[in-house]
C-alpha positions as CSV (number, residue, x, y, z in Angstrom):
1,X,-22.4,-35.0,-12.4
2,X,-20.7,-37.8,-14.7
3,X,-18.5,-39.4,-11.7
4,X,-21.9,-39.7,-9.6
5,X,-23.8,-42.0,-11.8
6,X,-24.5,-45.6,-10.2
7,X,-23.7,-47.6,-12.8
8,X,-21.4,-50.9,-12.1
9,X,-18.7,-49.6,-14.6
10,X,-16.1,-48.4,-11.6
11,X,-17.6,-51.0,-9.2
12,X,-14.5,-52.3,-7.6
13,X,-16.1,-56.1,-7.1
14,X,-16.0,-56.7,-10.9
15,X,-12.5,-57.7,-11.4
16,X,-13.4,-58.9,-15.1
17,X,-14.1,-55.3,-16.2
18,X,-10.4,-53.9,-16.2
19,X,-7.4,-54.9,-18.6
20,X,-5.9,-57.2,-15.7
21,X,-6.8,-59.1,-13.1
22,X,-5.8,-56.8,-9.8
23,X,-9.3,-56.0,-8.0
24,X,-9.3,-52.4,-7.3
25,X,-7.1,-51.5,-10.0
26,X,-8.1,-48.2,-11.8
27,X,-9.3,-49.2,-15.6
28,X,-6.6,-48.0,-17.8
29,X,-6.9,-46.0,-21.2
30,X,-4.6,-44.0,-23.3
31,X,-7.2,-41.5,-23.7
32,X,-8.3,-41.4,-20.3
33,X,-6.4,-38.1,-19.7
34,X,-7.7,-36.4,-23.1
35,X,-8.4,-32.7,-22.4
36,X,-9.9,-30.0,-24.7
37,X,-9.0,-26.2,-23.6
38,X,-11.5,-23.3,-24.5
39,X,-10.9,-22.2,-28.1
40,X,-9.3,-18.6,-28.8
41,X,-11.6,-15.9,-30.1
42,X,-9.2,-15.4,-33.2
43,X,-9.4,-19.2,-33.9
44,X,-13.2,-18.8,-34.9
45,X,-15.5,-18.6,-37.5
46,X,-17.6,-15.8,-36.8
47,X,-20.2,-12.9,-38.5
48,X,-22.9,-16.2,-39.6
49,X,-26.8,-15.8,-39.1
50,X,-26.9,-19.4,-39.5
51,X,-30.2,-21.3,-40.1
52,X,-30.8,-23.9,-37.6
53,X,-34.3,-24.7,-38.0
54,X,-35.9,-27.4,-35.9
55,X,-34.8,-30.8,-36.8
56,X,-32.3,-33.7,-36.5
57,X,-29.5,-32.1,-38.7
58,X,-25.5,-31.7,-37.2
59,X,-26.5,-27.9,-38.9
60,X,-22.0,-28.5,-39.9
61,X,-20.3,-30.8,-41.8
62,X,-16.5,-30.6,-42.4
63,X,-14.1,-32.5,-44.6
64,X,-10.4,-32.3,-44.0
65,X,-9.9,-29.0,-45.5
66,X,-13.5,-27.3,-45.8
67,X,-16.7,-27.1,-43.7
68,X,-19.9,-26.1,-44.3
69,X,-22.8,-24.4,-42.9
70,X,-26.5,-22.9,-44.3
71,X,-27.2,-19.5,-43.7
72,X,-29.8,-18.0,-43.0
73,X,-32.2,-16.4,-45.4
74,X,-34.2,-17.5,-48.9
75,X,-32.2,-19.5,-52.0
76,X,-30.3,-22.2,-50.1
77,X,-27.4,-20.5,-49.0
78,X,-24.0,-22.0,-47.7
79,X,-21.2,-20.7,-47.0
80,X,-18.0,-23.3,-47.3
81,X,-15.2,-21.9,-45.2
82,X,-11.7,-23.1,-44.9
83,X,-9.9,-24.4,-41.6
84,X,-7.2,-23.0,-41.7
85,X,-8.7,-19.6,-42.3
86,X,-10.7,-18.3,-39.6
87,X,-12.0,-15.0,-39.5
88,X,-15.4,-12.7,-39.5
89,X,-18.3,-13.7,-42.4
90,X,-19.8,-10.5,-44.2
91,X,-23.0,-10.9,-45.2
92,X,-23.3,-9.6,-49.0
93,X,-19.6,-9.8,-49.3
94,X,-18.2,-12.9,-48.2
95,X,-18.6,-15.4,-51.3
96,X,-21.0,-18.1,-50.7
97,X,-22.4,-21.0,-52.6
98,X,-25.9,-21.1,-53.8
99,X,-28.2,-22.7,-56.4
100,X,-31.3,-24.5,-54.6
101,X,-34.6,-23.0,-54.8
102,X,-35.7,-23.8,-50.8
103,X,-33.6,-23.9,-47.7
104,X,-31.1,-26.5,-47.6
105,X,-31.7,-29.3,-45.0
106,X,-28.8,-31.3,-44.3
107,X,-25.4,-31.7,-46.7
108,X,-22.3,-33.8,-46.9
109,X,-18.6,-33.9,-48.0
110,X,-17.4,-36.8,-50.3
111,X,-15.0,-39.0,-47.9
112,X,-12.9,-39.3,-51.1
113,X,-12.9,-35.9,-52.2
114,X,-12.6,-33.3,-50.0
115,X,-13.9,-30.6,-52.4
116,X,-17.1,-32.3,-53.3
117,X,-20.3,-31.4,-51.4
118,X,-23.5,-32.6,-51.2
119,X,-26.4,-30.8,-50.6
120,X,-30.3,-31.7,-50.0
121,X,-32.8,-29.0,-49.8
122,X,-36.4,-28.8,-49.6
123,X,-37.0,-28.1,-52.8
124,X,-36.7,-32.0,-53.0
125,X,-33.3,-31.9,-55.0
126,X,-29.8,-32.9,-54.0
127,X,-27.1,-31.2,-55.7
128,X,-23.2,-31.9,-56.1
129,X,-20.9,-29.0,-56.3
130,X,-17.3,-28.9,-56.3
131,X,-15.3,-26.5,-54.6
132,X,-12.2,-24.5,-56.2
133,X,-8.7,-25.2,-55.5
134,X,-8.1,-21.7,-54.9
135,X,-11.5,-21.0,-53.0
136,X,-10.5,-18.9,-49.8
137,X,-13.4,-16.5,-49.0
138,X,-11.4,-15.3,-45.8
139,X,-7.6,-14.0,-45.9
140,X,-4.8,-15.5,-44.1
141,X,-5.5,-12.2,-41.3
142,X,-8.8,-13.4,-40.9
143,X,-10.7,-10.6,-43.1
144,X,-13.2,-10.9,-45.7
145,X,-12.0,-11.7,-49.5
146,X,-14.1,-10.2,-52.5
147,X,-14.4,-13.6,-54.9
148,X,-17.1,-15.3,-57.2
149,X,-20.0,-17.0,-55.7
150,X,-20.3,-21.0,-56.7
151,X,-23.7,-21.0,-58.2
152,X,-23.2,-23.7,-60.7
153,X,-23.3,-27.8,-59.6
154,X,-22.2,-30.5,-61.1
155,X,-25.0,-32.9,-60.9
156,X,-29.0,-32.8,-59.5
157,X,-30.2,-35.7,-58.4
158,X,-34.4,-35.7,-58.6
159,X,-36.5,-38.5,-57.4
160,X,-37.8,-37.6,-53.9
161,X,-41.7,-36.6,-54.1
162,X,-40.9,-34.0,-50.6
163,X,-38.1,-32.4,-49.3
164,X,-34.8,-34.2,-48.4
165,X,-33.7,-34.2,-44.9
166,X,-30.6,-36.2,-44.6
167,X,-27.6,-37.5,-46.8
168,X,-24.9,-39.9,-45.9
169,X,-22.2,-40.9,-48.6
170,X,-20.8,-44.4,-48.7
171,X,-17.9,-45.1,-46.7
172,X,-16.0,-47.4,-48.9
173,X,-17.3,-47.1,-52.4
174,X,-17.0,-44.1,-54.4
175,X,-20.0,-41.6,-55.1
176,X,-22.5,-43.5,-53.5
177,X,-25.0,-41.4,-51.5
178,X,-27.7,-42.2,-49.0
179,X,-30.7,-39.6,-48.6
180,X,-33.8,-39.6,-46.5
181,X,-36.7,-37.4,-47.3
182,X,-40.3,-36.4,-45.5
183,X,-41.9,-39.2,-48.1
184,X,-40.8,-41.4,-45.8
185,X,-38.0,-43.3,-48.3
186,X,-34.2,-43.5,-48.2
187,X,-32.7,-43.8,-51.7
188,X,-29.2,-44.7,-53.1
189,X,-27.7,-42.5,-55.5
190,X,-24.6,-43.1,-58.1
191,X,-23.6,-40.0,-58.4
192,X,-21.2,-40.3,-61.0
193,X,-24.1,-41.9,-63.5
194,X,-26.2,-39.2,-62.1
195,X,-29.0,-41.8,-61.6
196,X,-30.8,-43.9,-58.7
197,X,-29.8,-47.3,-57.6
198,X,-32.6,-48.2,-55.0
199,X,-35.4,-46.9,-52.8
200,X,-36.3,-48.0,-49.2
201,X,-40.1,-47.3,-48.6
202,X,-40.8,-49.7,-45.6
203,X,-41.0,-46.6,-43.2
204,X,-44.5,-45.1,-41.7
205,X,-42.8,-41.9,-40.2
206,X,-40.0,-39.7,-40.5
207,X,-36.4,-41.0,-40.3
208,X,-34.3,-39.3,-37.6
209,X,-31.2,-40.6,-38.4
210,X,-29.0,-43.2,-40.9
211,X,-25.6,-44.2,-40.7
212,X,-23.8,-46.9,-42.8
213,X,-22.2,-49.6,-41.2
214,X,-18.5,-50.5,-41.5
215,X,-18.0,-51.8,-45.2
216,X,-21.1,-50.3,-46.4
217,X,-23.4,-53.5,-46.9
218,X,-25.9,-52.4,-44.7
219,X,-27.2,-49.3,-43.3
220,X,-29.7,-48.2,-40.2
221,X,-32.7,-45.9,-39.6
222,X,-33.8,-44.5,-36.7
223,X,-37.6,-43.4,-37.4
224,X,-40.1,-40.9,-35.1
225,X,-42.2,-44.2,-34.6
226,X,-39.2,-45.0,-32.3
227,X,-38.1,-48.2,-34.6
228,X,-34.3,-48.7,-35.6
229,X,-34.3,-50.9,-38.9
230,X,-31.3,-52.3,-40.1
231,X,-31.5,-52.8,-44.3
232,X,-29.4,-54.3,-46.5
233,X,-28.6,-51.6,-49.0
234,X,-28.4,-53.3,-52.1
235,X,-31.9,-55.1,-51.9
236,X,-33.7,-52.4,-49.6
237,X,-35.1,-55.0,-47.4
238,X,-35.2,-55.2,-43.8
239,X,-32.5,-57.7,-42.2
240,X,-33.2,-56.6,-38.2
241,X,-35.5,-54.1,-36.1
242,X,-35.1,-52.8,-32.4
243,X,-39.2,-52.7,-32.3
244,X,-38.5,-49.8,-29.5
245,X,-35.2,-48.3,-29.0
246,X,-36.0,-45.6,-26.4
247,X,-39.3,-45.0,-24.9
248,X,-38.9,-41.2,-25.2
249,X,-40.5,-39.1,-27.8
250,X,-37.2,-37.2,-28.8
251,X,-34.9,-38.1,-31.5
252,X,-32.7,-41.0,-31.5
253,X,-29.3,-41.3,-33.1
254,X,-27.6,-44.4,-34.1
255,X,-23.9,-45.5,-34.5
256,X,-22.4,-48.7,-35.9
257,X,-19.4,-49.5,-33.4
258,X,-16.7,-50.1,-35.9
259,X,-16.6,-54.1,-36.7
260,X,-17.7,-55.7,-33.3
261,X,-21.1,-56.2,-34.1
262,X,-22.3,-53.7,-31.6
263,X,-24.7,-50.4,-32.0
264,X,-24.7,-47.4,-29.8
265,X,-28.1,-45.5,-29.8
266,X,-28.9,-42.4,-27.8
267,X,-32.4,-41.1,-26.9
268,X,-34.5,-40.3,-23.9
269,X,-36.2,-42.5,-21.5
270,X,-40.2,-42.6,-20.5
271,X,-39.3,-40.0,-18.0
272,X,-37.3,-37.7,-20.1
273,X,-33.9,-38.8,-18.9
274,X,-31.2,-38.9,-21.7
275,X,-29.5,-41.9,-22.1
276,X,-27.0,-44.3,-23.8
277,X,-27.8,-47.9,-25.2
278,X,-25.9,-50.5,-26.8
279,X,-27.0,-53.3,-28.8
280,X,-25.9,-56.6,-30.1
281,X,-26.5,-57.3,-33.8
282,X,-27.0,-61.0,-32.9
283,X,-29.8,-60.4,-30.7
284,X,-31.8,-57.1,-30.4
285,X,-34.5,-57.9,-28.1
286,X,-33.0,-56.3,-25.4
287,X,-29.6,-53.8,-25.3
288,X,-26.6,-55.2,-23.7
289,X,-26.0,-52.3,-21.9
290,X,-27.8,-49.2,-20.7
291,X,-26.1,-45.7,-19.2
292,X,-28.0,-43.0,-17.8
293,X,-26.6,-39.5,-18.6
294,X,-28.5,-36.7,-17.4
295,X,-31.8,-35.2,-17.6
296,X,-31.7,-32.4,-20.0
297,X,-34.0,-32.3,-22.8
298,X,-31.8,-31.8,-26.2
299,X,-31.0,-34.7,-28.4
300,X,-27.9,-36.4,-27.7
301,X,-25.4,-36.7,-30.8
302,X,-22.9,-39.1,-30.4
303,X,-19.5,-38.3,-32.5
304,X,-17.7,-41.8,-32.4
305,X,-14.3,-41.9,-33.6
306,X,-13.7,-45.7,-34.8
307,X,-10.2,-45.9,-34.8
308,X,-9.7,-45.4,-30.9
309,X,-13.5,-46.3,-29.9
310,X,-13.9,-43.0,-28.3
311,X,-17.5,-41.1,-28.2
312,X,-18.0,-37.5,-27.5
313,X,-21.5,-37.5,-26.6
314,X,-22.8,-33.6,-27.7
315,X,-26.3,-32.4,-26.9
316,X,-28.0,-30.1,-28.4
317,X,-28.4,-26.8,-26.3
318,X,-25.4,-28.3,-24.0
319,X,-22.2,-26.5,-23.1
320,X,-20.5,-29.7,-21.8
321,X,-19.2,-32.1,-24.2
322,X,-18.9,-35.6,-22.7
323,X,-15.7,-38.4,-23.2
324,X,-16.5,-42.0,-23.4
325,X,-15.0,-45.2,-24.6
326,X,-16.2,-48.1,-26.1
327,X,-14.9,-51.2,-25.4
328,X,-16.0,-54.9,-26.8
329,X,-16.5,-56.5,-23.6
330,X,-18.7,-55.9,-20.5
331,X,-19.5,-53.2,-19.6
332,X,-18.8,-51.9,-22.9
333,X,-19.3,-48.2,-21.9
334,X,-16.5,-46.1,-19.9
335,X,-16.4,-42.6,-19.0
336,X,-13.4,-40.4,-19.8
337,X,-12.4,-37.4,-17.4
338,X,-14.3,-34.1,-17.6
339,X,-14.1,-33.9,-21.3
340,X,-15.0,-30.4,-22.1
341,X,-16.9,-27.5,-20.2
342,X,-18.5,-24.8,-21.4
343,X,-21.8,-22.4,-20.8
344,X,-22.4,-21.6,-24.4
345,X,-25.2,-24.0,-25.8
346,X,-24.4,-26.2,-28.8
347,X,-26.9,-25.7,-31.8
348,X,-25.1,-28.1,-33.8
349,X,-21.3,-30.2,-34.2
350,X,-19.6,-32.2,-36.6
351,X,-16.1,-34.0,-36.6
352,X,-12.8,-33.1,-38.7
353,X,-11.7,-36.1,-40.4
354,X,-8.0,-37.4,-39.2
355,X,-6.5,-36.3,-41.9
356,X,-6.9,-32.7,-41.1
357,X,-5.7,-32.9,-37.7
358,X,-2.4,-31.4,-35.9
359,X,-1.0,-35.1,-35.2
360,X,2.1,-34.2,-34.3
361,X,0.8,-32.3,-31.4
362,X,-1.0,-35.0,-30.3
363,X,-4.7,-33.5,-31.3
364,X,-6.6,-36.9,-31.3
365,X,-10.2,-35.3,-32.7
366,X,-11.5,-31.8,-33.2
367,X,-15.5,-31.1,-33.1
368,X,-16.6,-27.9,-34.8
369,X,-19.3,-26.5,-32.2
370,X,-22.2,-24.2,-34.0
371,X,-23.3,-21.6,-31.3
372,X,-25.6,-18.8,-31.5
373,X,-23.2,-16.0,-30.1
374,X,-19.9,-17.0,-30.6
375,X,-20.3,-18.6,-34.3
376,X,-18.1,-21.5,-35.0
377,X,-15.7,-22.9,-32.3
378,X,-13.3,-25.5,-33.0
379,X,-12.7,-28.0,-30.2
380,X,-9.1,-29.6,-30.5
381,X,-9.0,-32.8,-27.9
382,X,-5.6,-33.6,-27.0
383,X,-3.6,-36.8,-25.5
384,X,-1.3,-35.2,-23.0
385,X,2.2,-36.7,-24.5
386,X,5.7,-35.6,-23.7
387,X,7.8,-36.7,-26.7
388,X,7.3,-34.6,-29.6
389,X,7.8,-37.9,-31.9
390,X,4.9,-39.5,-33.8
391,X,2.4,-41.7,-31.3
392,X,1.8,-45.1,-33.0
393,X,-0.3,-46.3,-30.1
394,X,-3.0,-43.1,-30.2
395,X,-2.5,-42.5,-33.7
396,X,-3.5,-46.3,-35.7
397,X,-3.9,-46.4,-39.2
398,X,-7.4,-44.4,-40.5
399,X,-9.2,-44.8,-43.2
400,X,-7.6,-42.8,-46.6
401,X,-9.2,-40.7,-48.9
402,X,-9.0,-43.6,-51.7
403,X,-12.2,-45.9,-52.3
404,X,-12.0,-49.3,-52.3
405,X,-14.6,-50.5,-54.8
406,X,-16.2,-48.4,-57.4
407,X,-19.9,-47.8,-57.2
408,X,-20.2,-50.7,-60.1
409,X,-18.2,-53.0,-58.2
410,X,-20.0,-52.2,-54.5
411,X,-23.7,-52.8,-56.4
412,X,-22.8,-56.6,-57.9
413,X,-21.8,-57.4,-54.4
414,X,-18.0,-56.4,-53.5
415,X,-17.6,-56.3,-49.9
416,X,-14.3,-54.5,-48.4
417,X,-13.8,-52.4,-45.4
418,X,-12.2,-49.0,-45.9
419,X,-8.4,-48.4,-47.5
420,X,-6.5,-47.5,-44.3
421,X,-3.6,-45.0,-44.3
422,X,-0.9,-44.1,-41.6
423,X,-1.2,-40.8,-39.7
424,X,2.4,-40.7,-39.5
425,X,3.3,-37.6,-41.5
426,X,6.7,-39.4,-42.9
427,X,4.4,-42.4,-44.7
428,X,1.5,-40.4,-45.4
429,X,-0.2,-42.2,-48.6
430,X,2.2,-44.3,-49.5
431,X,1.3,-47.9,-50.4
432,X,-2.3,-46.8,-51.3
433,X,-4.2,-49.5,-53.5
434,X,-7.7,-47.8,-53.5
435,X,-10.1,-47.4,-56.6
436,X,-8.9,-44.4,-59.0
437,X,-11.0,-41.0,-58.3
438,X,-12.6,-39.4,-61.3
439,X,-12.7,-35.8,-61.5
440,X,-16.2,-34.6,-61.7
441,X,-16.6,-30.8,-64.0
442,X,-19.7,-28.9,-64.4
443,X,-21.9,-28.2,-67.3
444,X,-20.5,-25.0,-68.1
445,X,-17.2,-26.2,-67.5
446,X,-17.4,-28.8,-70.0
447,X,-19.1,-26.4,-72.4
448,X,-16.6,-24.2,-72.2
449,X,-13.8,-26.8,-72.9
450,X,-15.5,-28.2,-76.1
451,X,-15.5,-24.7,-77.6
452,X,-12.1,-24.4,-77.4
453,X,-11.5,-27.9,-78.7
454,X,-13.8,-27.3,-81.7
455,X,-12.1,-23.7,-82.0
456,X,-8.8,-25.6,-82.2
457,X,-10.0,-28.3,-84.4
458,X,-11.2,-25.4,-87.0
459,X,-7.6,-24.3,-86.8
460,X,-6.3,-27.6,-87.8
461,X,-8.8,-28.0,-90.4
462,X,-7.9,-24.5,-92.2
463,X,-4.0,-25.6,-92.1
464,X,-4.8,-28.8,-93.6
465,X,-6.8,-27.6,-96.2
466,X,-4.1,-24.4,-96.7
467,X,-1.5,-27.9,-97.4
468,X,-4.1,-29.4,-99.7
469,X,-4.0,-32.0,-97.6
470,X,-6.7,-35.0,-97.8
471,X,-8.8,-35.9,-94.6
472,X,-12.0,-37.1,-93.0
473,X,-13.8,-33.7,-91.2
474,X,-14.8,-34.2,-88.0
475,X,-17.8,-31.6,-88.7
476,X,-18.4,-30.7,-85.3
477,X,-21.0,-27.9,-84.2
478,X,-21.1,-26.4,-80.9
479,X,-24.7,-27.0,-79.7
480,X,-26.8,-25.0,-77.5
481,X,-26.6,-26.2,-73.7
482,X,-29.1,-28.5,-73.0
483,X,-30.7,-28.3,-69.5
484,X,-30.0,-29.4,-66.3
485,X,-29.1,-33.7,-66.6
486,X,-31.9,-35.9,-64.8
487,X,-31.6,-39.6,-63.1
488,X,-30.5,-42.0,-65.6
489,X,-28.5,-39.4,-68.0
490,X,-24.7,-39.8,-68.1
491,X,-22.7,-36.9,-66.3
């Protein structure tokens, strides 16, 4: 159905669309033949009864090591799985993460810490968790392993008046988090200081999507009132707006197209057809390109790879995933091959960071597909190459796990793109100049460490007393555990 579209992207009478001036030549692309085979059952994660309530969430998020999904039932239960440990989840036996008093609506992994997870809940709070290094709920052979649940969060962020719906970590600054709520606000948080930075309150309806731009100076919100607002993140002031991104009533999704100054939106037309639009931030009066996709009803979620400009269009309720490519010149939007075809409906989806891919097998992307009956399916997209060597042309430098600046530096006006690293396994991690990352600890861990330190101090003081050595006594006493930290309190 993709090839039958009447868009002029493939019109041979428009030679300026091609990479050279030879009329009738098919447009070339390194990713034109990207393919994805159906996943084998033994590579899937199964046994879940997932919580996929109606909403605009993806229902699954991944770091380069872990993925997280919300489970059905009370108490806000999340399963955190490892990419390298597929297998069957057993309710009541396999370890989980829980601690909220309401259902979890969204979650987000820190891009600079594969083990730090933020969760948003109906109980109006946001919790920050640390996954232990030895976390292994599923063994090497795919069987569930006994273990302790994660119940102690490191930080609680309290400030929203109603349920928290969406979370997005800052792409370049350390430990800065954006959240949206049913109270129609967007809040920015300094996770490290456990305090609110600023609040945007100019939306009059529910926020359906929020995305940061390439450097994290601005963010865009798609609202139920059909407007897309572009907001200065530090001042919380609207700098530009698309008055009506799409005519339909379904949810709208937004993606910044890298540093091109272009934005992509997905939504529905007045006739309920799904469509993609490309906008120029310099003039948002009209889109610079419009692409009809199909007439399905599900929300279209674009998974954008900023390194390669490939877009994976995933529709809720669809079996197929379309592959497309953005190019910063007319016609801007190109379709690639067949993508992935399946009859199994998609409920949610996310992409795995490049650091988690099998680069030497030319795995250019991996999507995790949430289904009703088949659990979570890893969909690996490959670029066919005959060589076994690293392929730098299809794997340009990517965002590293090092922040470009601290939360304080960013807040005071620092504007930087992501720290980049090579994906070549032989040189990965070399010459990184990012900001040092801080290790977070839960209150229980800090109290335990304090108790050990006081015991050791008491032992040393007794030794000094026995030796009749004069010294200034510390006089430390272990205080009872205090209530959970509130915004404004240090961690």
